[in-house]
N, C-alpha and C positions, 0 to 999 in steps of 0.2 A: 844351747840346745836348738836344733833346727825344728821348726814347727810345721812348715809346709814347703813342698817342692812341686812346682808346676812345670812339667816338661812340654806340654802342648802350647803352641803359640810361642811367644817370647819366654825364655827361661826365667822363672821366678823362684827364689829361695829366700824364705823368711825365717828369722830367728828372733823369738820374743816379739813377734809382730812387726819387725823392721827388716829391710833388705839385709841379707847376710853378707859378711865380708868376703865370702868365697866368690861372689860375683865380680870381684876386682881382678880375678885371675882367669884368663881364658882357658889355659891348660887345666886349671883346677876344676872349672865348670865341665870341661870335656871329660875329665877323669870321673867326676861324680856322676855325670849322666850315663857314661858307659857302664859303670858298675851297677847303677840302679836299674838300667834297662835289661842288662844281661842276667842279673841276679846270680852271678857265678863268681868263683875265685879265678883269678887270672895270674899267670906268671908275670914277674917284673919285665922279662924280655918282651913278651907280647904287648904289654901296656906301653912300654917304651917305643916299640916299633910302630904302634898305632898313633901315638901322639907326636912323634917327630920322624921326619924323613931320613935322617942320617946325621953325619956322614958314616958312622960305624955303630955297631952294637954297644961298644964301650962308651961311646959318646952319648948315645941315647939313654943308656942306663945312668950315666952321670947326671944328665938333665932331669931324669926321673927322681933321683935322690934329692936333688936340690928342690924340686917341686914338692916332694913329700915333706921336706923340712919346713917349707913355707906354709903349706895348706893343712898339714896334719893337725895342728891345734884348732883349725877352723871347722874340722869335720870329726866330731867326737865319735861317730859311729863307723869311722873308717878302720878296717882291720888290716894291719900291716905286719907281715912276717918277712924273714930274710928272702923267701922265694916268691911269695904270693901276696895279692891284694884283693880285698873284697869290701863291700859296703852293705851293712845291715841296718836299714832305717829303723829308728826306735819306735816303740809302740805309740808314742805321742805324735809321730810325724805322719802327716797326710800327704801321700804322693798321688797326683791325679792319674798317672799311668796305672797304678795298682787298682784304683777305684774303677777305672774303665775296664781293665782286664777281668776283674771280678764280675762286673755286670755283664760283660760279653760271654763269660763262661757259664753264667747262671741261666735259669729258666724263667724267672719272674720278669714280666714286662715292665712293671713299675720301676724295679731296680735297674733294668736295662735303660729305661728312659732317663733316669737320674745319672747313670754312668755316662751316657752319650753326651750329656750336657757338660762334662768335663773336657771334652775334645774341643778346644777353642781354636784350633788351627793345626798346621803341620807340627810334627815333632821338632822341637828346638828351631822353630821358624826364625830365619834371619841369622842363625848362629853359624859362624865360620871360623875355622882354626887354620892359621897360615902354616905352610910347610908341614902339613899333616895329611898326606894323600890317603893313607889308610883309614884315618878317622872319617874323612869326607865320604869315601866310598861306602864305609859301613853305615854311616848316617843316612845316606841316600837309600840304601836297601831297607833300613828300618822304617824310614818314613813311608815308603811304598807299602811295606807289609802292614803297617798300622792303618794306612788309608783303606786298604782292602778289608781289614777287620771292621773298621768303623762303618764302611759302606754296607757290609753284610749285616751289621747291627741295626742300622737304619732300615734296611730292607725288611728284616724280621719285625721290627716295631711297626712299620707301615702295614705289613701283612696282618698283624694283629689288629690294627685299627680298622682294616677292611673287614676282617672276620667279625668284629664286634660292632660294626656300623658306627664307629666313633669318628665321624667325618670331620668335625671341627678340630678335634685333637689331631687327627691325621694331617690336616692342613698345616698346623703348627709344626709338627714333626718334619713334614716334607720341606717346609721353608727353612728350618734349621739345617737340614741335610743339604739343601740347595746352596745355602750360604757358604758351604765348604768348597763347592765347585760349581760355578755358575754355568759351565759348559757341559755338564753331565745331563744328557737328554733323558736318561732313564728317570731322573728325579723330576724333570719338567713334566714327564708323562704321568708320574704318580700324583703330582700336585694337581694337574689338570683333572684327573679322575676324581680326586677328593673334592675339588671345587664343584664339579658337576653334581656329585652325590649330595653335596650340601645345598644345592639349588643355586649356586653362584655360576650360572652358565656363561654370562658375559665375562666374568673374571677368568674362567677357564679358557675362553677364546683369546682373551688378552694375554694370558700366560703363553699361549702358543706364539703370538706375535712377538712377545718379549724374547722368547727362546730363539725364534728365527732371526730377529735383529741382532742379538748377541753373537750368534754363530756367523752371520754374514759380516758384521762390522769387525769382529776380532779374528776370525779364522777364514773368512771368504768362502764358506760352504753353506749349503742348504741343510735343513733338518733331515734326519734319517727317515726312511720310509715308514717305520713304526710310528714316529711322531706325527708325520703327515696323515697317516691312516687314522690315528686317534682323533685328530682335529676334524678330519672329514666325517668321521662317524658322529662326532658331536654336532657338526653342522647339519648333517643329514637327519639326525634324530628329531630336529625341530623342537627341542626342549624349551619350555617356558621358564623365565626367571623365577626363582623361588620354588620351583618344582623339582623334586629329586629325580635322578635318572634311574633307569632299570638296573638291577644288580649286575647283569652281564656287562653293561657298559662301564660300570663303576669298577668292578674288581678285575675286569679284563678277561673275558672268556678266552680260552686258548685259541689263538689264531696264528696260522702260518701262511703268510701271503706270498711267499716265494717270489716269483718274477711278475707279480701283478703290477700294472702301471699305476702311477699316481693319477688321481682324478681331480686334482685341485682345479684344473682348467677343464670344464666339462660343458659341452654346448648342445642344446636341444635335447631330443630324446625323452622329453618328459612323458609323453604318451606311452612310449615303450617301457619306461621305468614303472609307470603306474600299472601297466598291464602285467608285467612280470611280478610286481609287488602283489597284485590281486591273486595271481596264480600261487604265490608262496603263502599268503596269509589267509585267503578265503576258501580256495577250492579243497585242499591244497594240492598242488602238483608235486610229484616226487622226482620228475626228470624234466628239465627245461633245456631246449636246444636253441641257441641264438645263431642264426645262419646268415651268410652274406659273403660277397666277394672280398678279396683282399683290400685292406685299407678302409673298410666301411665302418669300422669302429666297434666291432663285436667285442673285442677284449676290454675296451674301455667301458662299454655299457655293462658288461658282466661284472667288472671290478666295482663300478659305481653302485650297482644294484646290490651286490654282495655286501658291500660296506654298509649300505643303508639298513639292511636287514640282518646284519651279523649278530645283533643283540638277541635275536630270537633263537639262536642256536648255541648249543653247548660248546661246539668247536667250529672253526672255519679252516679249511685246508685248500690252498690254491696250488695247482700243479700244471706247469706248461708241458705239453707233449711235443714241443717243436723239435726236440732231438729224438723223438720216438723211443722212449725208454721201454724196455720189456715189461709186460704186464705184471710179471712176478715181482720185479723190482718196485713198481708202483705200489702194489698191494703191500709189500713188506714195509715200505716207507710210511704208508698210510696207517698200517697197524701199529708201527712204532710210535707214531704221533698220537693215535687214539689211546694207546696203553701207557703213554708217557714213558716209553722205553722200559717197561716192566716185563721182562722176559722176552725170549726170542719168538718170532712169528712161527706158526705151525708150518709143516712141510706140505707142499702141494697146493695148487690153486683152489680146488674145492674147499679144502680146510681153511685157507685164508679167507675165501668168500664167506664161509660160515662164521668165522670169527668176527669179520666186519659186520655181518648181519646182526650179531648179538649186540654190538655197540649201537647200531642204528635203532634197534628196538628199545634200548634202555632210555635213550634221550635223543633229542633232535641234533643232527649234524649237517653241515653244509660242505659238500665237496665240489670244487670247481675244476674242470679239466679244460684247459685252453688249447686251441689248435688241434682238435681231434682229427682233422683231415690228414695229418701226417701219418696216421696209422691205418688209413684207408687205402684200398688198392687203386692205383692210378688207371689201370686198364679196365676195371669194372666199377662203375660209379655206384657208391653206396655199400660196397662190400669191404670187409676188413682184409688187410694183407694176410698172406698165408701164415706168417709167424706172429700175428697179432689177433687171431680170431677169438682168443679168450677175452678180449675187451667186450665182446657181446655179453659175457657173463656179468661183467660189471654193470652194463646198462640194464640187464634184466634184474639184477639185484635191487636197483632203485625203482625201476619201472613197475615191478610187481607189487610194490606197496608193502603193507604189513608193518609200517614204521612211520615215524614223523620226520624223516630226514629228506634232504633234497640233493640231487646231482644237477649241476648246471654245466653245460658244455658249450663251447664255441667251435664253429667249424665252417669251412667254405663249402663243405658237401654234407648232405643229409644221409646218415647211415640208413640203409634199407630197413633195418629193424625198427627204427624210430618212425619212418614213414608209414609202416604198417600199423604202428600202435598209437599214432598221434590222435589224441582225444579219447583214448580208451579209458573209460570210467574217470576221465579228468585227471589221470595220473601223469600222462605224457603230453607236453606242450611244445610246439615249435614256433619260432618267430623268424620270419624272413626280413632281414634288415634292409630298408631302402636308404637312399641318400638323405642328407640333411636338408631341411627346408631352407628357403631363402633367408628367413630371419635368423636361424641358427648359423647359417653360413656367414651372415653379416657379423654375428657375435664373434665367430672364430677369426674372421679377417680383421676385426677391430682390435685384436690383441697386438697387431703389428703396426708399425708407423707408416701406414699407407693411406692415401686419400681416395676414398671410393664413394660415389653417390649410389643411391638405391638401385638405379638401372644397371650400373656396372656390377654391383654385388649380385643381382639377379642373373645377369648374363654369365658371370663367372661360375655361379653355383650350377646353372643349367649346363654350361659347357662341360663341367666335370661331374655332372650327375649327382652333385651333393656329396661326393666321396670325401670324407674328412682328411684322409692322407693327401689326396690331390690338392685340396684347398689349402692345406698347411704348406705344401710345397709352392703353390701359387703365391701365397703371402710372402714367403721367404724370397722368392725370385723377384717379385715386384719391389720389395723393400731394398734388396741388394743391387739388382741390375737395372731397374727402372726408376730408382730413386723415389719410390712411393707412388708413382703415377700408374694407377690401375688401368686407365683408359688407353694409355700407350701400350700396355701389355696386351690388352684385348685387340688392339689394332694390328698387332704383330701376327705372324703366322701361328697356327695352333701348336702348342707345346705338348710334347709327350715326355714327361720327366723320367729320369733314369730309374728312380725308386718305383714309380708306377709301372714302368715297362718291365722291371724285374718281377713285380707282383703278378702282372698279367701273363708274363712268359711262363712262370711256374704253373699258373693255373691252366693255361691253354696247353702246355706241354703234357698235361694229364688226359687230354681229350683223345678219343678215338677218331679215325678218319671221317666217319659220317658226322660225328658231333662237330668237328672243326668245319666241315663243309656247310652244315646248316647254320652254324654261328656266323660264318662269313656272309652268307646270303642274307641273313637277317640284318647284319650290320650294313650291308649295301642298300637294302630296301628301305630301312628306317621306318617301316610301317608294320603293324601286326600281320602275321601270316599264319594261316591254318596249315595242317599237314598236307592237304591236297594242293595248296598253292606252292608249297616247297617242292613237292614231287614233280610239278611241272617245270620248275626252274633249275633243279639240280642238274649239273652236267653229267654226272654218273647216275644212271638210272637205279633207283632204289625202291623197294617195296614199301607200302604203307606201314607194315610192321616194323621195318628197319627205321623208318622216319619217326614213328611214335616212340620206339625204344630210345632213340637218340634224344628226342625231346624230353623224355622222362629223365634221362641221365643228366642233360643240361640243367634241368630244373633242380635236380638233387645237388648239382654242383653250384647252385646259386648264380647261374649265368643267364637265366631266362626268367621273364615275368609273363604270366598268363593274363590276358585281357579278354573282354567280351568278344573281340573280333579275331583273336588269335594270339600268337606268341611273339614277344618282342625282346 
């Protein structure tokens, strides 16, 4: 009598506590495994075709008859008729596959936990049958099917551990899951969350490094954005060892980061981050606009700040507007995210806005819209394009308050509606982003293999006005073409990099003729100028009203700064 059959990992068949004789026959083991796994009756022809490649049906049937003659006495539960074969394991036989499937099909978590412990590895790990293509293909499919079922089982068990705050137990479950596939980043993230929740902050950070090293050493890839996001969120939270994390960080509030950049390398901007953090947590502001010219780091600052404060919101949704999606599409996508795809969004923009307002009032949400300038009118600074005017309703939705949610936007231009409402009851805030400081520029340049003294760093930062994109391109150029010699680069002629040229060309291409003329004269003068100074120098005579309107537009486009002595 066969007592135990383990199909997971290396095949084990025991009879009276000892290895069964069936293990001596590869075809016999394949036959037993196939009948156990499928739990069906099979025709002799199909079994013969599965276990042997040929040369003909008559030959494979003859091979099967010989096999049954040899192994029949070794398998007392084997059912054999003239047409079909089946295997019905006796009541006293424990089959690990059956234990697992019963646990996966049930609702009890304790039983599921015990069942998952039977999965010691892939189905029939290491088993191979020569000249049996059909069996090999079937086995590969079954292995993958069971992997998915086991993964779903571990996912359910980990969710239960999260719901019951069973952090220590969750750590053990996640480690068992990870042992089955060391390169599964989902499991690494689950384990990191459990470790943080259990107060093992350093262990969570080390787990990220383990994951990153495994992926790089074996696959030559970096972790997925979701894994990097979680690590950065743990870093930014500033958790103390032994102190449990906030539930939102632990269980993973719903976050869709879309095209948000990684912020693992982040330089300077501490004052700006603290200011935005104050607006979010203390005032609080419902609409925050981060403004600046191209390459200034608006998107990176928004991503970093959003990740730091993500735990304060029920959801985080990041959407890039670089391709100018229609407002109705944006609202539909956001509603589907908020509702977790429960039902179709309502028809009409007013109804969609009202539905979103309902979510915002029930719990706090963070929406980030990147590159808002793409839906603004190039000819009229601060106005929305004619087919995107409904975006004003989205801004009004957040700016009007009556909820605990936040909209954060990045833009090269300030929408007129925000300029009018900036500071109104503390609900709308704008931040004009300047260049990086010399210290932050030094930190950025230090990431490249280039030799720079403090004077060279300061000179480079000043030459490119602390623009992060420009400094990044400088570092790459010095490293690649000047062999790390920053002073030699400075001694050369001034560089205008293609990427920066493209950024500026797109921004200048949006200017009206008066705006371009004023910007030109300010660039030539290199000193602050008041409206009456400009009026005296412009080649084409313009009224004070025209000049003031152009200056206002240039400020909204983040191309001018106002000083005590004038505009520059």
